[in-house]
C-alpha positions in Angstrom: 115.6 98.5 51.4 113.2 96.8 53.8 114.1 93.2 54.8 112.1 90.0 54.2 112.2 86.3 54.0 110.5 84.2 51.2 109.1 80.7 51.5 108.4 78.5 48.5 110.5 80.8 46.4 110.4 78.7 43.2 112.6 80.2 40.5 112.5 83.6 42.1 109.7 85.5 40.3 108.0 86.9 43.4 111.3 87.6 45.2 112.7 89.4 42.1 109.6 91.7 41.8 109.6 92.4 45.5 113.3 93.3 45.4 112.6 95.7 42.6 109.9 97.3 44.8 112.2 97.8 47.7 112.4 94.5 49.7 115.7 92.7 50.3 115.2 89.0 51.0 117.5 88.0 53.8 116.7 84.3 53.0 114.8 82.4 50.3 113.6 78.9 50.9 112.7 76.3 48.3 112.4 72.5 48.1 112.7 71.9 44.4 116.3 71.2 43.3 115.9 72.6 39.8 114.6 75.9 41.2 117.4 76.0 43.7 119.9 75.4 40.9 118.4 78.4 39.0 118.7 80.6 42.1 122.3 79.5 42.6 123.1 80.1 38.9 122.1 83.7 39.3 123.8 84.1 42.6 127.0 82.8 41.2 126.7 85.2 38.4 126.5 88.0 40.9 122.9 88.9 39.9 122.0 92.0 42.0 118.5 90.6 42.8 119.7 87.6 44.7 123.3 88.3 45.6 122.5 89.2 49.2 120.0 86.4 49.8 120.8 83.2 51.7 119.3 80.1 50.0 117.9 77.3 52.1 117.2 74.2 50.1 114.9 71.8 51.9 111.5 71.2 53.4 110.1 74.4 55.0 108.5 72.2 57.7 112.0 71.7 59.1 112.7 75.5 59.4 112.6 77.2 62.7 111.5 80.8 61.9 112.0 82.2 65.5 115.5 83.5 64.6 113.7 86.1 62.4 111.2 87.1 65.2 110.6 90.9 65.1 113.5 91.4 62.8 111.8 91.5 59.4 109.3 93.6 57.6 107.8 91.0 55.3 107.1 87.3 54.9 106.3 86.3 51.3 105.8 83.2 49.2 103.6 81.2 47.0 102.5 78.0 48.8 102.3 75.1 46.4 99.1 75.6 44.3 98.4 72.1 43.0 95.7 71.4 45.7 93.6 74.3 44.2 94.7 74.4 40.6 92.2 73.9 37.8 94.6 71.4 36.3 95.1 69.5 39.6 93.0 67.0 41.6 91.3 69.7 43.6 92.0 68.0 47.0 92.6 71.3 48.8 93.0 70.7 52.5 93.3 66.9 51.9 96.3 67.3 49.7 99.7 66.8 51.3 101.1 69.6 49.2 99.0 72.2 50.9 101.5 74.3 52.7 99.4 77.2 53.9 99.7 75.9 57.4 103.5 76.5 57.1 102.9 80.0 55.8 100.8 80.7 58.9 103.5 79.2 61.1 106.1 81.5 59.5 104.0 84.5 60.3 103.3 83.4 63.8 107.0 82.8 64.6 108.4 85.9 62.9 105.7 88.5 63.6 106.5 90.5 60.5 105.0 93.9 59.8 103.4 92.6 56.7 103.0 89.4 54.5 102.3 88.7 50.9 101.1 85.3 49.7 100.1 84.4 46.2 98.2 81.4 44.8 96.1 80.3 41.8 92.6 81.8 41.2 91.2 78.3 41.8 91.6 78.8 45.6 88.7 81.3 45.4 86.3 78.8 43.7 83.0 78.2 45.5 84.1 74.6 46.2 86.9 75.9 48.4 85.1 78.9 49.9 85.2 77.5 53.5 88.8 76.6 53.3 89.7 79.9 51.7 88.1 81.6 54.6 89.9 79.3 57.0 93.3 80.3 55.4 92.3 84.0 55.9 91.3 83.6 59.5 94.5 81.7 60.4 96.5 84.5 58.9 94.4 87.0 60.7 94.9 85.3 64.1 98.1 83.2 63.7 98.4 82.8 67.5 95.1 80.9 67.7 96.6 77.6 66.6 94.9 74.3 65.8 94.6 71.9 68.7 95.7 68.3 68.6 93.0 66.1 67.0 91.0 69.3 66.1 89.6 69.2 62.5 90.2 72.2 60.3 86.5 72.9 60.2 86.3 72.9 64.0 89.3 75.1 64.1 87.6 77.5 61.6 84.5 77.6 63.9 86.7 78.6 66.8 88.4 81.3 64.7 85.1 82.6 63.5 83.8 82.8 67.1 87.0 84.6 68.1 86.5 87.1 65.3 82.8 87.7 65.7 83.2 88.4 69.4 86.0 90.9 68.7 88.3 89.3 71.2 91.7 91.0 71.6 95.1 89.8 72.7 97.7 87.9 70.7 99.2 88.5 67.3 96.7 89.6 64.7 96.7 91.0 61.2 94.4 92.9 58.8 94.1 90.6 55.8 93.3 91.9 52.2 92.6 89.5 49.3 92.1 90.2 45.6 92.3 88.3 42.3 94.5 90.1 39.9 94.9 89.4 36.2 98.5 90.1 35.3 97.5 91.3 31.8 95.7 94.2 33.4 99.0 95.4 34.8 101.2 95.3 31.6 102.2 91.7 31.8 102.0 90.1 28.3 100.1 87.1 29.7 96.5 86.4 30.9 97.3 85.1 34.3 94.8 85.3 37.2 96.2 84.9 40.7 94.8 85.6 44.2 97.0 87.7 46.5 96.6 87.6 50.3 98.2 90.7 51.9 98.3 91.3 55.6 99.5 94.0 58.0 100.0 93.7 61.7 97.1 95.2 63.6 99.1 97.5 65.7 100.2 99.4 62.5 96.6 100.4 61.5 97.7 100.5 57.9 95.4 101.7 55.1 96.1 99.4 52.1 94.8 99.5 48.5 95.7 96.9 45.8 97.0 98.6 42.7 94.4 99.6 40.1 94.6 98.1 36.6 96.6 100.1 34.1 95.9 98.1 30.9 92.8 96.6 29.3 91.5 94.4 26.5 89.3 97.3 25.3 92.3 99.5 24.9 94.1 96.8 22.9 91.0 96.4 20.6 91.0 100.2 20.2 94.7 100.3 19.4 94.1 97.6 16.6 91.2 99.5 15.0 91.9 103.2 15.6 95.5 103.2 16.9 98.9 102.2 15.7 99.3 98.6 16.8 99.6 97.1 13.4 101.7 100.0 12.0 104.0 99.8 15.0 104.7 96.1 14.2 104.9 96.7 10.4 102.1 94.3 9.6 100.7 94.7 6.1 97.0 95.6 5.7 96.1 92.3 4.2 97.5 90.5 7.3 95.6 92.5 9.8 92.7 91.0 11.7 90.0 92.9 13.5 89.5 92.1 17.2 86.6 89.8 18.0 85.2 92.5 20.4 85.3 95.9 18.8 85.1 98.9 21.1 82.1 101.2 20.8 83.0 104.6 19.4 86.4 106.0 18.6 87.3 107.6 22.0 90.6 106.3 23.2 90.3 104.3 26.5 92.0 105.8 29.5 94.0 102.6 30.1 96.9 101.3 28.1 96.5 98.4 25.7 97.1 94.9 27.0 100.6 93.9 25.9 100.7 91.1 23.4 103.0 88.2 22.7 104.3 90.2 19.7 104.9 93.2 21.9 106.9 91.2 24.3 109.0 89.3 21.8 109.4 91.8 19.0 113.1 92.4 19.4 114.1 88.7 19.9 115.3 86.8 16.8 113.1 83.9 15.7 114.8 80.8 17.1 113.6 78.7 14.2 114.7 80.8 11.3 117.5 82.9 12.9 119.3 80.2 15.0 122.7 81.9 14.9 121.3 85.2 16.2 119.1 83.4 18.7 122.2 81.6 20.1 123.4 84.9 21.5 120.5 84.9 24.0 120.4 82.7 27.0 117.8 80.0 26.8 116.6 81.0 23.3 117.1 77.7 21.4 114.4 76.3 19.1 112.6 73.3 20.4 110.9 71.2 17.7 107.8 69.0 18.0 105.1 71.6 18.8 101.6 70.5 17.8 98.0 71.4 18.8 95.6 69.0 20.5 92.3 69.5 22.3 92.7 72.2 24.9 96.2 73.1 23.9 96.2 75.4 20.9 98.9 77.9 21.7 98.9 81.6 22.3 97.8 84.0 19.5 100.7 86.3 18.6 98.6 89.4 18.7 97.0 88.8 22.1 98.5 88.4 25.6 99.8 84.9 26.0 97.5 82.3 27.7 98.6 81.3 31.2 102.0 79.6 31.0 101.6 76.0 32.3 104.1 74.2 34.6 103.4 71.0 32.6 102.4 68.9 35.6 99.4 67.5 33.7 98.9 66.4 30.1 101.9 66.9 27.8 104.5 68.9 29.7 104.4 72.5 28.6 101.9 71.5 25.9 100.1 74.8 26.0 103.3 76.9 26.0 103.3 77.6 22.3 103.2 80.6 20.0 100.4 80.5 17.4 101.2 82.5 14.3 98.6 84.3 12.2 98.7 81.5 9.6 97.8 78.9 12.3 101.2 77.3 12.6 102.7 76.8 16.1 106.0 76.4 17.8 107.1 76.1 21.4 108.1 79.2 23.3 111.8 79.2 24.1 112.8 79.5 27.8 113.8 83.1 27.1 110.4 83.8 25.6 108.7 82.3 28.6 110.8 84.5 30.8 109.8 87.5 28.8 106.1 86.6 29.2 106.7 86.3 32.9 108.6 89.7 32.8 111.9 88.4 34.2 115.0 90.5 33.4 116.8 89.4 30.3 119.9 88.7 32.3 118.1 86.3 34.6 119.0 82.7 33.7 117.3 79.4 34.2 119.0 76.1 34.9 117.9 72.7 33.4 116.4 71.3 30.3 113.6 73.0 28.4 110.9 71.1 30.2 112.5 71.7 33.6 112.9 75.5 32.9 109.3 75.8 31.6 108.0 74.0 34.7 109.8 76.6 36.8 108.5 79.5 34.7 104.9 78.1 34.7 104.9 78.1 38.5 106.4 81.6 38.8 104.8 84.9 39.7 105.2 87.5 37.0 107.9 89.8 38.1 106.2 93.1 37.1 103.0 92.1 39.0 105.0 91.2 42.1 106.7 94.6 41.9 103.4 96.4 41.8 102.0 94.6 44.8 105.2 95.0 46.7 105.3 98.7 45.9 101.7 99.1 47.2 102.7 97.3 50.5 105.8 99.5 50.9 103.7 102.6 50.3 101.3 101.6 53.0 104.1 100.8 55.4 105.8 104.1 54.8 102.6 106.1 54.9 102.2 104.7 58.4 
């Protein structure tokens, strides 16, 4: 195993996937008490993914990372995304929750061989293009720090000048960025996130993001020509053709997107099979689900819509299953965990709304594993 530290660990999605890819987190750091309770719950249960990780609960701004200098392979984390989220106030660099500066500081003080940071797709919007470039340049040249009373835009100009003149000296990284849709990689959820991956320049690493393995076209093909409905024992009068039918009958080379039904098929219905559902952690029925504008639930035969953390509107209001007859119910915590590809033995601490908030902020475990595997492959090829 290669060693790492993780900032802004949340409920542990990124850390879990990276562990599965071959990174062992020496330390995980998180501010939110509910997320820390979830991590402790799994540690106390001896969960292999977190049993060797030291948990630091508190403000990452108070952490001195120099004790890890030149001792770790990877720094990872998902800096708070509210400044860039489509559901937030879009304040970016003017939002006090923007923690990318702390991510850069962690890289500067630890000098890892590589880093992986993840954030919402909104970070790549045109409105934030200059600031997104600023984040990349800081990660590329973490030693070139912002001066006292220097604005971020002036700092960006200095970083760009340094870059354009090909100046050497100091710590530097090759930075790769890409927006990935989790559904394209076998996650039963349409969830687009931007990943920033970097490798220390002295390693001269050749890196490629993983290529999509699943597609909507393949799912449409499977419904028309394949065995999707037969596999789920859906009667012919209950089958619906996809809105976008593939041209021709040739089977796509990719696998079908995984649907909500695919992900939850072996779980008992928490509403009608309460006794059986009780055997599963976090699988209790929550009443009161209803549709309202912008919140209509996830169709059962498509990948789920992006799980929401519930920080705007009705908490968790979009985190519903929509049956073929149009009725809806809330996803249970266990179902949300399935949609985020957490292991079934991974448990979550708190009320339904607290757990859904943790899951809505999490990185899909399977996607984190794929990115982590690509990073390990690049490091080992070197």
